[in-house]
N, C-alpha and C positions, 0 to 999 in steps of 0.2 A: 481752165475748167469751165463748164457751161452751166454753173448754178451760182445763185447769189449767196455770197459768204455771209451776209447779214442775216439772211433767211435761214440759213443753216445754224447760225448761232441762236436765233430766236427759238427755233424748234428744239435745239439742244437743252436749252434752258427749260422749256416746258417739260421735257422729259428727265431733267436733273441728270443729264449725262456728263461725265468727265471731259476734259479737253481733248481726249483721244479715245475712240471707241470703234468696235467692229460690229458685225451682225449679232454675235451672241449677247454682247452688252445692250445692244439696241433692243433686242427681243425681250431680255429680262426687265429692262426698265419700262418697256411698253406693257407687257403682260402685268407686271406689278401695279401700274397705274391704273390699267383697265379694270382689274379685279377691285381696286380700292374705289373707283369712281363710277363703275357701271350702273347706270341709273335703274335698270330692270332688276339686276341680281342683288343690289344693295339697298335701293331706297325706293322700292315699289310701293310701299304703304305711306310714304312721306311726300306728298305732291310738291311742296316748295323746294324741299332738298333734292327731289328727283329732277326738277327743272334745272337747278344748279348743276347737278351732276351731269345731265345731259349735254349742257354747254362745255363743261370741262372735258367730257369724253370726246366731244367733236374736236376740240383743240389737240387732244392727245392723239387722236386718230390721224388729223392732218399732219401733225408733227412726225408721226411714225411713217406715214406714206412718203413724205418729203425726204426724211432722212434715210429711208430705204433707198430711194433713188439716188441720193447723194453718194451713198456707199457704192452702188453699182458704178458711178462715175470716178470714184476715188480708188477703185481697185480693192474695195472691202475694208478699208481703214480710214477713219476721218481723224484729222488733227487740226485742232482749232488754230487759227492764226494768232501770232503774238499781238498784244495790245498795240504795240508801236506800228505793226503793219496794218492793222485795221484802222488806227486812228488817222494816218496819213493818206489813205487810199481815196478819200473824197467821194466814194460811191454813194448814191442814194438809192433807196428801194421802196417799193410801193406794197400794198397788202397783196396785189396779184402776184408779186414775186414769191410770196410765202406759200402759194398754192402748189401742190404736186401735180405732175404731169399725168399721173394715173397709169403708169405702165408697169407691168411686171412679167418677167420672163420673155421680154421682147413684145408683149401684146398689151393692148389698152383694155382698160375696164372703166366702168362708171362707178360713182360712189352710191352708196345705199342699197335698199331692198325695196320690193313692192309694197311692203307694209312700212309707212313712214314712222310708225310708232316704235319700232325696234331699233336697237343700236348696233351697228356694224363692229365687229371685232376682227382685226387683221390677223391672219395666220401665215400668210405668204409661204406656204409649204410648196412641194414640188409642182403641184397642179391646183391647189386651193388657194384662192386669194383671200377669202374672208368667210365669215359665218354670222349669223344672228339667231336669236331665239325669242319666241313669244310665249311668255308663261300663260297667257289667257287661253290661246289656242293650241298650245303645245306644238307649234310649227317650228321646226329647224330650217333655216335657209343656208344654203352653201353657194358661194359664187366661185366659179372656176376660172382658170386663166382663159382668156378669150371672151370673158364676160357673160357666160351662160349661168344662169341661177336656177336652182332647183329648190323646191319647198318639199320637206318631208313631214308627214302627219303623224300625229299622236306620239310624238317623241318625249318620253319623260325628261324632266329637268336633270336628272342624275346622269342620263346618257349625254345630254349637251355638256355638262360640267366635266364629264370624263373625256369627251372629245376635245374640250379646250386643253385639258392637262395631259393629253396623250403625247408621248415622245415623238410619234409619227402620226399626224393628223390623217394623211392619206390612208395609211395602213388601218387606223382604227375605224375610219369610215368604210373601208372595204369589208371589214370583218363585223362591225356592229351596227352600221347605219344602212348603207346601200341595200343589203339583202333583207332587212328587217321591217323597213317602214314604207308605206305607200309614198310615192313621190309624184311630183308634176313639174314640168319646165315651166318657168314664170315667163 
């Protein structure tokens, strides 16, 4: 396999995943932690806590991206190596090994959005890579596979939260976002 096993284990620990997991368990762990630590949704009025939550959210996002890529390489299921296998391998790794390649559905994308003050939340649905929301401007950002980003204006926070919780992000966006809000490509 062409991924660093130590990096995968580091990221598995960040997301508190068991020794064996697939895409459903990864998504559940990721979304639970994002809801718990999202700096804008949970800690907007607490600057010190918001800064800590931002750092925690960055680590959660990188772990999710990396492990999503690992699952693609593993055929959809990850199994942690045994302790004896890990201890005897002698491999070393660096921080660079922990970074995801940022590919989804065979296409590359870049991290973040035009507004650096917002936090990216990965959805990785059929054509949507991630989203973000600015409470102050009520702008919703959606990043699509292939790296195109659109900003939707005057989107109520309730619509953003419903979008995150929708069983199908694409279907929700087609019904409730694309036709109802002014947009621009970023």
